[in-house]
C-alpha positions, 0 to 999 in steps of 0.5 A: 677495677676490672670485671671478668666474665667467664662463659661455659660452652655447655653444662656438660662434664666428664665423669671418670670412673676407675674400676678393675678391668680384670677381677681377681676371680677372672684371674684365678679362673684363667690361671686355673684353666691354663694349669688344667690344660697343661697338667692334662697334656702332661699326664697324657704325655707321661701315660703315652710314654709309659705305655710305649716303654712297657709295650716295646720289646727290649730285644735289639733291632737285629732280632726283629728283622723280617724273614728273607723273601722267597725267591721265585724259582722254576721249581716253586712256580712249576710245582704250584698246581694253582699256577699251572691251571692255565697251562701257559709257559712260565717266563724265565725270571733270571 
């Protein structure tokens, strides 16, 4: 007959507890927050597009050309009373 002696290193044990790392309420809260963010951005984008389309004139771009700039001519410069107060000579433009 044989005698077997078993010794323990210590009287400690490891307890493993499994629990939810992400509860259902946390999941619903995060999904609701993300959906609210995306729906809010979508609504703002749709509103901005609607405002843009209603405020833009529907005429072609050729109609909205700026008026041609007035060329400085001698007549325009010499006939301007405020310009000739210094009584200096007007330089030739061309």
